C-alpha positions in Angstrom: -3.9 -2.8 -28.4 -4.0 0.0 -31.0 -3.5 3.7 -30.3 -3.3 6.8 -32.5 0.0 8.5 -32.5 -1.3 11.3 -30.3 -2.6 8.8 -27.7 0.7 6.9 -27.7 2.7 10.1 -27.3 0.5 11.4 -24.5 0.8 8.1 -22.6 4.5 7.9 -23.1 4.9 11.5 -22.0 3.4 10.6 -18.7 6.4 8.3 -18.3 8.9 11.0 -19.4 9.3 9.8 -23.0 8.9 12.9 -25.1 10.0 14.3 -28.4 12.4 12.1 -30.4 12.9 9.8 -27.4 9.7 7.9 -28.4 11.6 6.6 -31.5 14.5 5.2 -29.6 15.1 1.4 -29.8 14.9 -0.5 -26.6 18.5 -1.6 -26.9 19.6 2.0 -26.9 17.7 2.9 -23.7 19.5 3.5 -20.4 18.8 1.4 -17.3 16.5 4.0 -15.9 14.7 4.4 -19.3 14.2 0.6 -19.5 12.7 0.5 -16.1 10.3 3.3 -17.0 9.4 1.5 -20.2 8.7 -1.8 -18.4 6.5 0.0 -15.8 4.7 1.9 -18.7 3.9 -1.4 -20.4 2.6 -2.9 -17.1 0.4 0.1 -16.4 -1.4 -0.2 -19.7 -3.2 -3.2 -18.3 -5.8 -3.1 -15.5 -3.5 -4.9 -13.0 -4.0 -5.0 -9.2 -0.7 -6.6 -8.3 2.7 -5.2 -9.2 5.8 -7.4 -8.6 9.1 -5.5 -8.6 12.6 -7.0 -8.3 15.1 -4.4 -7.0 13.3 -1.6 -8.8 15.8 1.1 -7.8 19.0 -0.7 -8.7 21.4 1.1 -11.1 19.2 4.2 -11.4 20.3 7.8 -11.2 18.6 10.2 -8.8 16.1 11.5 -11.3 15.0 8.0 -12.4 14.7 6.9 -8.8 12.4 9.8 -8.0 10.3 9.1 -11.0 9.9 5.4 -10.1 8.9 6.4 -6.6 6.2 8.8 -8.0 4.9 6.1 -10.3 4.7 3.5 -7.5 2.9 6.1 -5.3 0.2 6.5 -7.9 -0.4 2.7 -8.2 -3.6 1.8 -6.4 -3.1 -2.0 -6.2 -1.0 -4.3 -4.1 2.8 -3.9 -4.4 5.1 -6.9 -3.8 8.8 -6.1 -4.1 12.3 -7.4 -3.3 14.7 -4.6 -2.5 17.9 -3.8 -0.5 17.1 -0.1 -0.8 16.2 0.8 2.8 14.8 4.2 1.9 12.5 2.6 -0.7 11.4 -0.2 1.7 10.7 2.3 4.5 8.7 4.5 2.1 6.4 1.9 0.5 6.4 -1.3 2.6 3.7 -1.8 5.3 4.5 -5.5 5.6 7.9 -7.2 5.5 8.9 -10.8 5.1 12.3 -11.6 6.5 14.0 -14.8 5.3 16.6 -15.9 7.8 18.0 -19.3 9.0 15.4 -21.3 7.1 12.5 -19.3 8.6 10.2 -16.7 7.1 9.0 -14.1 9.7 6.1 -11.8 8.8 6.3 -8.2 10.1 3.6 -5.6 9.8 4.9 -2.1 9.5 7.6 -0.1 7.6 11.3 -0.7 7.6 12.1 1.3 10.8 9.4 -0.5 12.7 10.7 -3.9 11.4 14.2 -3.0 12.6 13.0 -2.0 16.0 10.9 -5.1 16.4 13.6 -7.4 15.1 16.3 -5.9 17.3 14.0 -6.0 20.3 13.1 -9.6 19.7 16.8 -10.7 19.3 17.8 -8.8 22.4 15.3 -10.9 24.3 15.8 -14.3 22.6 19.2 -14.1 20.8 19.7 -14.7 17.1 17.5 -17.3 15.5 19.7 -20.2 14.4 17.3 -23.1 14.3 13.7 -23.9 15.2 13.3 -23.6 19.0 10.5 -23.0 21.5 11.2 -19.3 21.1 10.5 -19.5 17.4 7.2 -21.2 18.1 6.3 -18.2 20.3 7.4 -16.0 17.4 5.2 -17.8 14.9 2.3 -17.6 17.3 2.8 -13.8 17.6 3.0 -13.6 13.8 -0.2 -15.5 13.4 -1.9 -13.2 15.9 -0.6 -10.2 14.0 -2.1 -11.6 10.8 -5.5 -12.0 12.5 -5.3 -8.4 13.6 -4.4 -7.2 10.1 -7.3 -9.1 8.6 -9.6 -7.3 11.1 -8.1 -4.0 10.3 -8.5 -4.6 6.5 -12.1 -5.5 7.0 -12.8 -2.4 9.2 -11.1 -0.2 6.6 -13.4 -1.6 3.8 -16.5 -1.0 6.0 -15.4 2.5 6.8 -14.8 3.3 3.1 -18.3 2.0 2.2 -20.0 3.9 4.9 -18.1 7.1 4.1 -19.2 6.8 0.5 -22.8 6.3 1.7 -22.6 9.3 4.0 -21.4 11.4 1.0 -24.5 10.2 -1.0 -26.7 11.5 1.8 -25.2 15.0 1.4 -26.7 15.1 -2.1 -30.0 13.8 -0.9 -30.1 16.4 1.9 -29.3 19.2 -0.5 -32.2 18.0 -2.8 -34.6 17.9 0.1 -33.7 21.4 1.4 -37.3 22.6 1.1 -39.0 19.5 2.5 -38.6 19.8 6.2 -40.0 16.3 7.0 -37.9 14.5 4.5 -34.9 16.6 5.4 -35.2 15.7 9.1 -35.4 12.0 8.2 -32.3 12.2 6.0 -30.3 14.1 8.7 -31.2 11.4 11.3 -30.2 8.6 8.9 -26.9 10.4 8.1 -26.2 10.9 11.8 -26.6 7.1 12.4 -24.2 6.4 9.6 -21.6 8.8 11.0 -22.1 7.3 14.5 -21.3 3.9 13.0 -18.3 5.3 11.2 -17.0 6.8 14.5 -17.5 3.4 16.2 -15.5 1.6 13.4 -12.7 4.2 13.7 -12.5 3.6 17.5 -12.3 -0.2 16.8 -9.6 0.4 14.2 -7.6 2.6 16.5 -7.8 0.0 19.3 -6.6 -2.8 17.0 -3.8 -0.6 15.5 -2.6 0.1 19.1 -2.6 -3.6 19.9 -0.7 -4.4 16.7 1.9 -1.7 17.5 2.3 -2.9 21.1 2.9 -6.4 19.9 5.5 -5.2 17.5 7.5 -3.4 20.2 
């Protein structure tokens, strides 16, 4: 990977390395600067999975805020280990809890995970070893996974249809003086939008089921 000096400076500036900072040696960087540098190097590749291990540990407030903004701009899948409850609540939509030799899969943010976990323990008691209750729990987790797969599929279908609907806007504009063609396009676009609304209704129903199962 070869860049001109201007390109390198511009890319580094996006990660808050400016002026003479670009000439610093890695060994002289602070903990927050090293984290930014590592993230910068990762972002130079077209990756779709980012794995972070305690990304906010030992960072000052400014560095934490910057890391959060960088993560927000990442469009791929994020897998991270963290004890930072604020960070988890902000970015996690799925949580794996490892406890007493079991892995429990929760869909939702940290607050939803806490509510679900506390509610489950209030009904069954702490999980100490595999029991019938744990089998029920695993069945529920499996059902939640199935729901999430359906939700993901619906979201992809909605994205595709919304993009198609946007394309029809351009076609409709081009056919503004052709009444017959215009009417055909408007009817086709209406069918697409009806399908989108139907998918959104299905998505809402599944989301409600998922939330109900988690409470």
